[in-house]
C-alpha positions as CSV (number, residue, x, y, z in Angstrom):
1,M,0.0,0.0,0.0
2,C,1.3,3.4,-0.9
3,F,-0.4,5.5,1.7
4,C,0.1,3.5,5.0
5,P,3.4,1.7,5.6
6,A,3.0,-1.5,7.5
7,G,4.3,-1.6,11.0
8,Q,3.9,2.1,11.8
9,P,1.5,3.1,14.6
10,S,-0.2,5.7,12.4
11,C,0.0,6.4,8.7
12,S,0.6,10.1,8.9
13,P,-0.4,13.1,11.1
14,N,-3.8,14.5,10.8
15,G,-4.1,16.6,7.6
16,L,-1.2,14.9,5.8
17,F,-1.1,12.1,3.2
18,N,2.0,10.0,3.2
19,V,3.1,9.2,-0.3
20,S,6.7,8.2,0.5
21,L,6.3,4.5,-0.6
22,C,4.9,5.7,-3.9
23,Q,7.8,8.0,-4.4
24,Y,10.7,5.6,-3.9
25,D,10.8,6.2,-0.1
26,S,11.4,9.9,-0.4
27,P,9.9,11.7,2.6
28,I,7.1,13.4,0.7
29,M,3.7,14.2,2.2
30,L,0.8,15.8,0.6
31,S,-1.7,18.2,2.2
32,F,-4.1,21.0,1.4
33,P,-2.3,24.4,0.9
34,H,-1.2,26.1,4.1
35,F,-2.1,22.9,6.0
36,Y,-5.8,23.6,5.6
37,L,-7.8,21.1,7.7
38,G,-4.5,19.9,9.2
39,D,-3.1,19.9,12.7
40,E,-2.5,23.4,14.0
41,S,1.1,22.4,15.0
42,F,2.2,22.4,11.4
43,L,1.6,26.1,11.1
44,S,3.5,26.9,14.2
45,E,6.6,24.9,13.1
46,V,7.1,26.9,9.9
47,E,7.8,30.6,10.0
48,G,6.3,32.9,7.4
49,I,3.3,30.8,6.4
50,S,-0.1,32.5,6.6
51,P,-3.1,30.8,8.1
52,P,-5.2,28.8,5.7
53,D,-8.1,30.4,4.0
54,K,-11.0,28.1,3.2
55,E,-12.0,29.8,-0.1
56,K,-8.4,29.9,-1.4
57,H,-7.2,26.4,-0.2
58,K,-10.2,24.0,-0.3
59,F,-10.6,21.2,-2.8
60,F,-14.0,21.1,-4.4
61,I,-15.9,19.4,-7.2
62,D,-19.4,20.5,-8.3
63,V,-21.3,17.6,-9.8
64,H,-24.5,17.7,-11.9
65,P,-27.2,16.2,-9.8
66,T,-28.8,14.2,-12.6
67,M,-26.0,13.2,-14.8
68,G,-23.1,12.9,-12.3
69,T,-20.7,14.8,-14.5
70,T,-18.3,17.5,-13.2
71,L,-19.4,21.1,-13.7
72,R,-16.7,22.9,-11.8
73,A,-13.7,21.7,-9.9
74,R,-10.7,23.1,-8.2
75,A,-7.9,20.8,-6.9
76,R,-5.4,22.4,-4.6
77,I,-2.5,20.3,-3.2
78,Q,0.6,21.2,-1.3
79,I,3.8,19.1,-1.5
80,N,5.7,18.8,1.8
81,L,9.0,17.4,2.8
82,A,9.1,15.5,6.1
83,V,12.4,16.6,7.7
84,S,13.7,14.6,10.6
85,Q,16.9,14.7,12.6
86,V,19.9,12.8,11.2
87,F,22.5,12.5,14.0
88,D,25.2,11.2,11.6
89,I,25.2,14.4,9.5
90,K,26.5,17.3,11.6
91,Q,24.7,20.1,9.6
92,V,21.2,18.7,10.3
93,A,21.8,17.0,13.6
94,N,20.0,19.8,15.4
95,F,17.1,20.1,13.0
96,P,13.7,19.5,14.6
97,D,11.3,16.9,13.1
98,I,9.1,19.1,11.0
99,V,6.9,19.0,7.9
100,F,8.3,21.6,5.5
101,P,6.1,22.9,2.8
102,I,7.8,23.0,-0.6
103,L,5.1,24.3,-2.9
104,W,1.4,24.2,-3.6
105,F,-0.5,24.3,-6.8
106,E,-4.0,24.3,-8.1
107,E,-5.7,22.8,-11.1
108,G,-9.3,23.1,-12.2
109,I,-12.0,24.5,-14.3
110,D,-14.3,27.3,-13.2
111,E,-17.0,26.9,-15.8
112,L,-17.7,24.6,-18.7
113,P,-18.1,26.2,-22.1
114,D,-21.7,27.1,-23.1
115,E,-21.8,24.5,-25.8
116,I,-21.2,21.7,-23.3
117,T,-23.6,23.1,-20.6
118,D,-26.3,23.4,-23.3
119,L,-25.6,19.8,-24.4
120,M,-25.8,18.6,-20.8
121,S,-29.0,20.5,-20.2
122,F,-30.5,19.0,-23.4
123,A,-29.3,15.5,-22.3
124,A,-30.8,15.9,-18.8
125,T,-34.2,17.3,-19.9
126,V,-35.1,15.9,-23.3
127,P,-34.8,12.1,-22.7
128,P,-37.4,12.1,-19.9
129,K,-39.8,14.0,-22.2
130,I,-39.2,11.6,-25.1
131,R,-39.7,8.6,-22.7
132,L,-43.0,10.1,-21.7
133,G,-44.0,10.5,-25.3
134,I,-43.0,7.0,-26.2
135,I,-45.0,5.6,-23.2
136,I,-48.1,7.6,-24.2
137,G,-47.7,6.5,-27.9
138,L,-47.3,2.8,-27.0
139,F,-50.2,2.9,-24.6
140,S,-52.3,4.5,-27.3
141,L,-51.2,2.0,-29.9
142,G,-52.0,-0.9,-27.4
143,A,-55.4,0.6,-26.7
144,F,-56.1,1.0,-30.4
145,L,-55.0,-2.6,-31.2
146,F,-57.1,-4.0,-28.3
147,S,-60.1,-2.1,-29.5
148,L,-59.6,-3.3,-33.1
149,A,-59.2,-6.9,-31.9
150,L,-62.4,-6.6,-29.8
151,F,-64.2,-5.1,-32.7
152,C,-63.0,-7.9,-35.0
153,L,-64.0,-10.6,-32.5
154,I,-67.5,-9.2,-32.1
155,R,-68.0,-8.8,-35.8
156,S,-66.8,-12.3,-36.5
157,S,-69.1,-13.8,-33.9
158,N,-72.1,-12.3,-35.7
159,R,-70.9,-13.8,-39.0
160,Q,-70.0,-17.2,-37.6
161,S,-73.3,-18.8,-38.8
162,T,-72.5,-17.9,-42.4
163,L,-69.8,-19.7,-44.2
164,H,-68.7,-19.0,-47.8
165,L,-67.1,-21.9,-49.5
166,E,-64.5,-21.1,-52.0
167,G,-65.0,-22.3,-55.5
168,S,-68.8,-22.5,-55.2
169,N,-71.5,-19.9,-55.8
170,Y,-73.7,-20.7,-52.8
171,L,-73.6,-20.0,-49.0
172,A,-73.7,-22.8,-46.6
173,T,-75.0,-22.1,-43.2
174,A,-73.8,-23.7,-40.0
175,Q,-77.3,-24.7,-39.2
176,F,-77.6,-26.6,-42.5
177,D,-74.3,-28.4,-41.7
178,L,-75.4,-29.3,-38.2
179,T,-78.7,-30.8,-39.5
180,K,-76.8,-32.8,-42.1
181,K,-74.4,-34.1,-39.5
182,K,-77.2,-35.1,-37.1
183,A,-78.9,-37.0,-39.9
184,K,-75.7,-38.9,-40.6
185,D,-75.2,-39.7,-36.9
186,S,-78.7,-41.0,-36.5
187,K,-78.4,-43.6,-39.3
């Protein structure tokens, strides 16, 4: 695991993200700029750093509620060096254990172009309307076909007693056929 070395009591102090294992064991830790949302002790250990400002140093992503796509985003990250005492090197033997900020940067987008927001608005509103239209259309078609089938069933039940035989010029009735059949059966 990159972020939490095995065997250590805690991964990193509050507000820091230890990436040393991902960076070839270099003592690099990430945080929000000016240790925003981090432990207050980090600010007191470094001279000249201003207190964090939520609006300038927060990380945010605005997501479209229907589509789940990003509308605005601002990623702000600070790269820090974890400095610790090394007794074997005379120049740094008296250094305290501190987290030293190297730099912070931000990347993001404040607003999507109008073409994209228009397309997203279209994609979020039109399909539900089309779906409703398809549902109404299919329901209407089903009702029409059901009515047509019912009409044909009623109409054919009224004509069931009359049978037109192909190849002949006369109509045979079902009653005539039944009488003929009964006469055969009685013989």
